[in-house]
N, CA, C and O atoms as a GROMACS GRO file, in nm:
protein
  384
    1MET      N    1  -0.859   0.612   3.476
    1MET     CA    2  -0.862   0.688   3.354
    1MET      C    3  -1.004   0.704   3.301
    1MET      O    4  -1.040   0.810   3.251
    2SER      N    5  -1.085   0.599   3.312
    2SER     CA    6  -1.222   0.610   3.262
    2SER      C    7  -1.300   0.716   3.338
    2SER      O    8  -1.392   0.777   3.283
    3ASN      N    9  -1.266   0.739   3.465
    3ASN     CA   10  -1.333   0.842   3.543
    3ASN      C   11  -1.317   0.980   3.478
    3ASN      O   12  -1.413   1.058   3.474
    4PHE      N   13  -1.199   1.010   3.429
    4PHE     CA   14  -1.175   1.137   3.360
    4PHE      C   15  -1.268   1.151   3.240
    4PHE      O   16  -1.332   1.255   3.222
    5TYR      N   17  -1.275   1.047   3.157
    5TYR     CA   18  -1.358   1.053   3.037
    5TYR      C   19  -1.506   1.049   3.071
    5TYR      O   20  -1.587   1.109   3.000
    6ASP      N   21  -1.543   0.981   3.178
    6ASP     CA   22  -1.682   0.984   3.223
    6ASP      C   23  -1.723   1.128   3.256
    6ASP      O   24  -1.832   1.171   3.222
    7GLN      N   25  -1.633   1.201   3.322
    7GLN     CA   26  -1.662   1.339   3.358
    7GLN      C   27  -1.658   1.432   3.237
    7GLN      O   28  -1.728   1.534   3.234
    8LEU      N   29  -1.578   1.398   3.138
    8LEU     CA   30  -1.565   1.480   3.018
    8LEU      C   31  -1.683   1.464   2.922
    8LEU      O   32  -1.712   1.556   2.846
    9SER      N   33  -1.751   1.352   2.925
    9SER     CA   34  -1.850   1.319   2.822
    9SER      C   35  -1.957   1.426   2.798
    9SER      O   36  -1.993   1.448   2.683
   10PRO      N   37  -2.009   1.495   2.900
   10PRO     CA   38  -2.110   1.597   2.871
   10PRO      C   39  -2.055   1.719   2.795
   10PRO      O   40  -2.131   1.794   2.734
   11PHE      N   41  -1.923   1.737   2.800
   11PHE     CA   42  -1.861   1.857   2.742
   11PHE      C   43  -1.773   1.827   2.622
   11PHE      O   44  -1.715   1.919   2.563
   12TYR      N   45  -1.760   1.701   2.584
   12TYR     CA   46  -1.665   1.658   2.482
   12TYR      C   47  -1.683   1.736   2.351
   12TYR      O   48  -1.584   1.770   2.285
   13HIS      N   49  -1.806   1.762   2.314
   13HIS     CA   50  -1.834   1.828   2.187
   13HIS      C   51  -1.778   1.970   2.178
   13HIS      O   52  -1.760   2.022   2.068
   14VAL      N   53  -1.752   2.035   2.292
   14VAL     CA   54  -1.707   2.174   2.287
   14VAL      C   55  -1.562   2.190   2.240
   14VAL      O   56  -1.517   2.302   2.218
   15ILE      N   57  -1.489   2.080   2.225
   15ILE     CA   58  -1.354   2.091   2.169
   15ILE      C   59  -1.358   2.121   2.019
   15ILE      O   60  -1.255   2.154   1.959
   16PHE      N   61  -1.476   2.108   1.959
   16PHE     CA   62  -1.495   2.137   1.817
   16PHE      C   63  -1.568   2.270   1.802
   16PHE      O   64  -1.656   2.302   1.882
   17ASP      N   65  -1.532   2.347   1.700
   17ASP     CA   66  -1.607   2.470   1.672
   17ASP      C   67  -1.753   2.438   1.642
   17ASP      O   68  -1.844   2.505   1.691
   18ASP      N   69  -1.774   2.334   1.562
   18ASP     CA   70  -1.909   2.289   1.527
   18ASP      C   71  -1.905   2.137   1.520
   18ASP      O   72  -1.859   2.079   1.421
   19TRP      N   73  -1.952   2.072   1.626
   19TRP     CA   74  -1.940   1.927   1.636
   19TRP      C   75  -2.011   1.856   1.521
   19TRP      O   76  -1.957   1.758   1.468
   20ASN      N   77  -2.128   1.902   1.482
   20ASN     CA   78  -2.201   1.837   1.372
   20ASN      C   79  -2.124   1.846   1.241
   20ASN      O   80  -2.123   1.750   1.164
   21LYS      N   81  -2.061   1.959   1.214
   21LYS     CA   82  -1.978   1.970   1.094
   21LYS      C   83  -1.856   1.880   1.104
   21LYS      O   84  -1.810   1.826   1.003
   22SER      N   85  -1.803   1.864   1.224
   22SER     CA   86  -1.689   1.774   1.243
   22SER      C   87  -1.726   1.630   1.213
   22SER      O   88  -1.647   1.556   1.155
   23ILE      N   89  -1.846   1.590   1.252
   23ILE     CA   90  -1.894   1.456   1.219
   23ILE      C   91  -1.890   1.436   1.068
   23ILE      O   92  -1.837   1.337   1.019
   24GLU      N   93  -1.948   1.531   0.995
   24GLU     CA   94  -1.953   1.522   0.849
   24GLU      C   95  -1.813   1.524   0.788
   24GLU      O   96  -1.781   1.441   0.703
   25ARG      N   97  -1.729   1.617   0.833
   25ARG     CA   98  -1.595   1.632   0.776
   25ARG      C   99  -1.509   1.509   0.802
   25ARG      O  100  -1.446   1.456   0.711
   26GLN      N  101  -1.507   1.463   0.928
   26GLN     CA  102  -1.425   1.348   0.960
   26GLN      C  103  -1.476   1.222   0.891
   26GLN      O  104  -1.398   1.140   0.844
   27GLY      N  105  -1.608   1.207   0.884
   27GLY     CA  106  -1.665   1.092   0.814
   27GLY      C  107  -1.626   1.092   0.667
   27GLY      O  108  -1.592   0.987   0.612
   28SER      N  109  -1.631   1.208   0.604
   28SER     CA  110  -1.595   1.220   0.463
   28SER      C  111  -1.446   1.192   0.441
   28SER      O  112  -1.410   1.120   0.348
   29GLN      N  113  -1.362   1.249   0.526
   29GLN     CA  114  -1.218   1.228   0.512
   29GLN      C  115  -1.180   1.082   0.533
   29GLN      O  116  -1.100   1.027   0.458
   30LEU      N  117  -1.237   1.020   0.635
   30LEU     CA  118  -1.209   0.879   0.659
   30LEU      C  119  -1.262   0.792   0.546
   30LEU      O  120  -1.197   0.696   0.506
   31ASN      N  121  -1.379   0.826   0.494
   31ASN     CA  122  -1.434   0.753   0.380
   31ASN      C  123  -1.339   0.760   0.261
   31ASN      O  124  -1.316   0.659   0.195
   32ASN      N  125  -1.283   0.877   0.233
   32ASN     CA  126  -1.188   0.892   0.123
   32ASN      C  127  -1.066   0.803   0.142
   32ASN      O  128  -1.019   0.739   0.048
   33ILE      N  129  -1.013   0.798   0.263
   33ILE     CA  130  -0.896   0.714   0.292
   33ILE      C  131  -0.931   0.567   0.274
   33ILE      O  132  -0.857   0.492   0.210
   34ILE      N  133  -1.043   0.526   0.329
   34ILE     CA  134  -1.084   0.386   0.319
   34ILE      C  135  -1.107   0.348   0.174
   34ILE      O  136  -1.060   0.243   0.129
   35GLN      N  137  -1.179   0.430   0.100
   35GLN     CA  138  -1.208   0.400  -0.040
   35GLN      C  139  -1.083   0.398  -0.126
   35GLN      O  140  -1.076   0.323  -0.224
   36SER      N  141  -0.984   0.479  -0.092
   36SER     CA  142  -0.859   0.481  -0.168
   36SER      C  143  -0.775   0.357  -0.147
   36SER      O  144  -0.696   0.318  -0.233
   37ASN      N  145  -0.791   0.293  -0.031
   37ASN     CA  146  -0.703   0.182   0.004
   37ASN      C  147  -0.773   0.048   0.019
   37ASN      O  148  -0.714  -0.057  -0.009
   38TRP      N  149  -0.897   0.049   0.062
   38TRP     CA  150  -0.969  -0.075   0.090
   38TRP      C  151  -1.114  -0.064   0.044
   38TRP      O  152  -1.206  -0.083   0.124
   39SER      N  153  -1.134  -0.032  -0.080
   39SER     CA  154  -1.268   0.003  -0.129
   39SER      C  155  -1.372  -0.108  -0.112
   39SER      O  156  -1.491  -0.079  -0.109
   40GLN      N  157  -1.330  -0.232  -0.100
   40GLN     CA  158  -1.425  -0.342  -0.087
   40GLN      C  159  -1.475  -0.358   0.057
   40GLN      O  160  -1.568  -0.436   0.081
   41HIS      N  161  -1.416  -0.288   0.151
   41HIS     CA  162  -1.453  -0.304   0.292
   41HIS      C  163  -1.559  -0.203   0.334
   41HIS      O  164  -1.549  -0.084   0.301
   42ARG      N  165  -1.661  -0.251   0.407
   42ARG     CA  166  -1.769  -0.164   0.456
   42ARG      C  167  -1.790  -0.180   0.606
   42ARG      O  168  -1.888  -0.129   0.661
   43LYS      N  169  -1.699  -0.251   0.674
   43LYS     CA  170  -1.707  -0.267   0.819
   43LYS      C  171  -1.586  -0.200   0.881
   43LYS      O  172  -1.473  -0.216   0.834
   44VAL      N  173  -1.611  -0.124   0.989
   44VAL     CA  174  -1.504  -0.046   1.052
   44VAL      C  175  -1.509  -0.065   1.203
   44VAL      O  176  -1.616  -0.071   1.262
   45LEU      N  177  -1.392  -0.074   1.264
   45LEU     CA  178  -1.378  -0.078   1.409
   45LEU      C  179  -1.325   0.057   1.455
   45LEU      O  180  -1.218   0.101   1.412
   46ASP      N  181  -1.399   0.123   1.542
   46ASP     CA  182  -1.358   0.252   1.599
   46ASP      C  183  -1.327   0.230   1.746
   46ASP      O  184  -1.417   0.220   1.830
   47VAL      N  185  -1.197   0.222   1.777
   47VAL     CA  186  -1.152   0.201   1.915
   47VAL      C  187  -1.127   0.338   1.978
   47VAL      O  188  -1.070   0.427   1.913
   48SER      N  189  -1.167   0.354   2.101
   48SER     CA  190  -1.162   0.484   2.170
   48SER      C  191  -1.252   0.585   2.098
   48SER      O  192  -1.208   0.694   2.061
   49CYS      N  193  -1.376   0.546   2.079
   49CYS     CA  194  -1.470   0.624   1.998
   49CYS      C  195  -1.521   0.750   2.065
   49CYS      O  196  -1.582   0.834   2.000
   50GLY      N  197  -1.498   0.764   2.195
   50GLY     CA  198  -1.548   0.884   2.263
   50GLY      C  199  -1.699   0.893   2.252
   50GLY      O  200  -1.770   0.796   2.279
   51ILE      N  201  -1.749   1.010   2.213
   51ILE     CA  202  -1.894   1.030   2.203
   51ILE      C  203  -1.946   0.998   2.063
   51ILE      O  204  -2.061   1.028   2.031
   52GLY      N  205  -1.861   0.936   1.980
   52GLY     CA  206  -1.908   0.882   1.852
   52GLY      C  207  -1.885   0.968   1.730
   52GLY      O  208  -1.946   0.943   1.626
   53THR      N  209  -1.802   1.069   1.739
   53THR     CA  210  -1.782   1.162   1.627
   53THR      C  211  -1.750   1.088   1.497
   53THR      O  212  -1.820   1.107   1.397
   54GLN      N  213  -1.647   1.006   1.497
   54GLN     CA  214  -1.607   0.937   1.375
   54GLN      C  215  -1.698   0.819   1.345
   54GLN      O  216  -1.725   0.790   1.228
   55ALA      N  217  -1.746   0.751   1.448
   55ALA     CA  218  -1.837   0.638   1.426
   55ALA      C  219  -1.964   0.685   1.355
   55ALA      O  220  -2.010   0.620   1.262
   56ILE      N  221  -2.018   0.796   1.399
   56ILE     CA  222  -2.140   0.850   1.336
   56ILE      C  223  -2.109   0.896   1.194
   56ILE      O  224  -2.186   0.869   1.102
   57GLY      N  225  -1.996   0.964   1.175
   57GLY     CA  226  -1.958   1.008   1.041
   57GLY      C  227  -1.940   0.892   0.945
   57GLY      O  228  -1.983   0.900   0.830
   58LEU      N  229  -1.876   0.785   0.990
   58LEU     CA  230  -1.859   0.668   0.905
   58LEU      C  231  -1.991   0.599   0.877
   58LEU      O  232  -2.016   0.554   0.766
   59SER      N  233  -2.075   0.592   0.978
   59SER     CA  234  -2.207   0.532   0.960
   59SER      C  235  -2.287   0.609   0.855
   59SER      O  236  -2.357   0.550   0.773
   60LYS      N  237  -2.278   0.740   0.858
   60LYS     CA  238  -2.348   0.822   0.760
   60LYS      C  239  -2.296   0.799   0.618
   60LYS      O  240  -2.365   0.828   0.521
   61ASN      N  241  -2.174   0.748   0.608
   61ASN     CA  242  -2.116   0.715   0.478
   61ASN      C  243  -2.140   0.570   0.440
   61ASN      O  244  -2.079   0.520   0.345
   62GLY      N  245  -2.227   0.502   0.513
   62GLY     CA  246  -2.269   0.367   0.475
   62GLY      C  247  -2.190   0.253   0.536
   62GLY      O  248  -2.206   0.139   0.492
   63TYR      N  249  -2.108   0.280   0.634
   63TYR     CA  250  -2.029   0.174   0.697
   63TYR      C  251  -2.105   0.113   0.815
   63TYR      O  252  -2.180   0.181   0.884
   64ASP      N  253  -2.082  -0.016   0.837
   64ASP     CA  254  -2.125  -0.082   0.960
   64ASP      C  255  -2.010  -0.062   1.058
   64ASP      O  256  -1.898  -0.103   1.032
   65VAL      N  257  -2.039   0.001   1.170
   65VAL     CA  258  -1.934   0.041   1.263
   65VAL      C  259  -1.950  -0.033   1.395
   65VAL      O  260  -2.059  -0.040   1.451
   66THR      N  261  -1.839  -0.086   1.445
   66THR     CA  262  -1.830  -0.137   1.581
   66THR      C  263  -1.743  -0.037   1.656
   66THR      O  264  -1.628  -0.014   1.620
   67ALA      N  265  -1.800   0.023   1.760
   67ALA     CA  266  -1.731   0.131   1.831
   67ALA      C  267  -1.719   0.096   1.979
   67ALA      O  268  -1.815   0.049   2.040
   68SER      N  269  -1.601   0.121   2.035
   68SER     CA  270  -1.580   0.092   2.177
   68SER      C  271  -1.505   0.206   2.245
   68SER      O  272  -1.434   0.283   2.181
   69ASP      N  273  -1.523   0.212   2.375
   69ASP     CA  274  -1.451   0.310   2.456
   69ASP      C  275  -1.446   0.254   2.597
   69ASP      O  276  -1.526   0.168   2.633
   70LEU      N  277  -1.352   0.303   2.678
   70LEU     CA  278  -1.344   0.256   2.816
   70LEU      C  279  -1.439   0.330   2.908
   70LEU      O  280  -1.459   0.288   3.023
   71SER      N  281  -1.499   0.438   2.861
   71SER     CA  282  -1.589   0.520   2.943
   71SER      C  283  -1.735   0.482   2.920
   71SER      O  284  -1.786   0.492   2.808
   72VAL      N  285  -1.800   0.439   3.024
   72VAL     CA  286  -1.943   0.406   3.017
   72VAL      C  287  -2.023   0.529   2.974
   72VAL      O  288  -2.112   0.519   2.890
   73ASN      N  289  -1.992   0.644   3.032
   73ASN     CA  290  -2.067   0.765   3.001
   73ASN      C  291  -2.049   0.809   2.856
   73ASN      O  292  -2.144   0.855   2.793
   74GLU      N  293  -1.928   0.795   2.804
   74GLU     CA  294  -1.908   0.832   2.664
   74GLU      C  295  -1.983   0.738   2.571
   74GLU      O  296  -2.039   0.783   2.471
   75ILE      N  297  -1.984   0.610   2.602
   75ILE     CA  298  -2.060   0.515   2.520
   75ILE      C  299  -2.209   0.547   2.526
   75ILE      O  300  -2.277   0.544   2.424
   76GLU      N  301  -2.260   0.578   2.643
   76GLU     CA  302  -2.402   0.613   2.654
   76GLU      C  303  -2.432   0.739   2.574
   76GLU      O  304  -2.535   0.747   2.507
   77ARG      N  305  -2.344   0.837   2.580
   77ARG     CA  306  -2.365   0.959   2.501
   77ARG      C  307  -2.354   0.928   2.352
   77ARG      O  308  -2.432   0.980   2.272
   78ALA      N  309  -2.258   0.845   2.313
   78ALA     CA  310  -2.242   0.808   2.172
   78ALA      C  311  -2.368   0.739   2.120
   78ALA      O  312  -2.412   0.766   2.009
   79LYS      N  313  -2.425   0.650   2.200
   79LYS     CA  314  -2.550   0.584   2.160
   79LYS      C  315  -2.660   0.687   2.138
   79LYS      O  316  -2.733   0.681   2.039
   80HIS      N  317  -2.671   0.780   2.231
   80HIS     CA  318  -2.773   0.885   2.221
   80HIS      C  319  -2.751   0.970   2.096
   80HIS      O  320  -2.845   0.998   2.022
   81GLU      N  321  -2.627   1.011   2.072
   81GLU     CA  322  -2.596   1.095   1.957
   81GLU      C  323  -2.622   1.020   1.826
   81GLU      O  324  -2.674   1.078   1.731
   82ALA      N  325  -2.586   0.893   1.822
   82ALA     CA  326  -2.612   0.813   1.701
   82ALA      C  327  -2.761   0.808   1.673
   82ALA      O  328  -2.804   0.822   1.558
   83GLN      N  329  -2.839   0.788   1.776
   83GLN     CA  330  -2.985   0.785   1.761
   83GLN      C  331  -3.036   0.920   1.711
   83GLN      O  332  -3.120   0.925   1.622
   84GLN      N  333  -2.985   1.029   1.767
   84GLN     CA  334  -3.026   1.163   1.724
   84GLN      C  335  -2.992   1.190   1.577
   84GLN      O  336  -3.061   1.266   1.510
   85HIS      N  337  -2.886   1.127   1.529
   85HIS     CA  338  -2.843   1.142   1.390
   85HIS      C  339  -2.904   1.035   1.300
   85HIS      O  340  -2.870   1.028   1.181
   86GLY      N  341  -2.991   0.952   1.354
   86GLY     CA  342  -3.059   0.850   1.274
   86GLY      C  343  -2.971   0.736   1.229
   86GLY      O  344  -2.999   0.671   1.128
   87GLN      N  345  -2.865   0.710   1.303
   87GLN     CA  346  -2.770   0.604   1.265
   87GLN      C  347  -2.794   0.479   1.349
   87GLN      O  348  -2.778   0.480   1.471
   88THR      N  349  -2.833   0.372   1.282
   88THR     CA  350  -2.867   0.248   1.352
   88THR      C  351  -2.766   0.137   1.325
   88THR      O  352  -2.778   0.029   1.383
   89ASN      N  353  -2.669   0.160   1.238
   89ASN     CA  354  -2.573   0.054   1.204
   89ASN      C  355  -2.440   0.069   1.278
   89ASN      O  356  -2.333   0.045   1.222
   90ILE      N  357  -2.450   0.112   1.405
   90ILE     CA  358  -2.333   0.121   1.492
   90ILE      C  359  -2.357   0.034   1.614
   90ILE      O  360  -2.459   0.045   1.680
   91SER      N  361  -2.262  -0.054   1.641
   91SER     CA  362  -2.267  -0.139   1.760
   91SER      C  363  -2.168  -0.082   1.862
   91SER      O  364  -2.048  -0.077   1.835
   92PHE      N  365  -2.218  -0.040   1.977
   92PHE     CA  366  -2.134   0.021   2.080
   92PHE      C  367  -2.106  -0.076   2.194
   92PHE      O  368  -2.192  -0.157   2.229
   93SER      N  369  -1.986  -0.068   2.251
   93SER     CA  370  -1.953  -0.149   2.369
   93SER      C  371  -1.850  -0.077   2.454
   93SER      O  372  -1.772   0.006   2.405
   94VAL      N  373  -1.850  -0.110   2.582
   94VAL     CA  374  -1.752  -0.057   2.676
   94VAL      C  375  -1.643  -0.162   2.691
   94VAL      O  376  -1.670  -0.275   2.731
   95CYS      N  377  -1.520  -0.125   2.660
   95CYS     CA  378  -1.406  -0.215   2.680
   95CYS      C  379  -1.278  -0.133   2.671
   95CYS      O  380  -1.278  -0.021   2.622
   96ASP      N  381  -1.170  -0.192   2.720
   96ASP     CA  382  -1.042  -0.122   2.713
   96ASP      C  383  -0.939  -0.206   2.642
   96ASP      O  384  -0.825  -0.163   2.627
   0.00000   0.00000   0.00000
């Protein structure tokens, strides 16, 4: 299964009309949910993070994020994307 996602990683962003806007939108929506229910929490676990769409969005909203995926290539791309977005409070790992 990880082979499929490894091959998908260079193209993952094209499932979104505008991937950067999706980062912002999903981060904002998740922040609203978290703040409505668990406002005291600032640490988030993102399992099956893919290329980091939600992890980056949450990080931009001030969360410390631990993100994992089974695909080595997706994690490498997520690390790169997080760096490009100036997000340093995300810890990435490969696991299933």
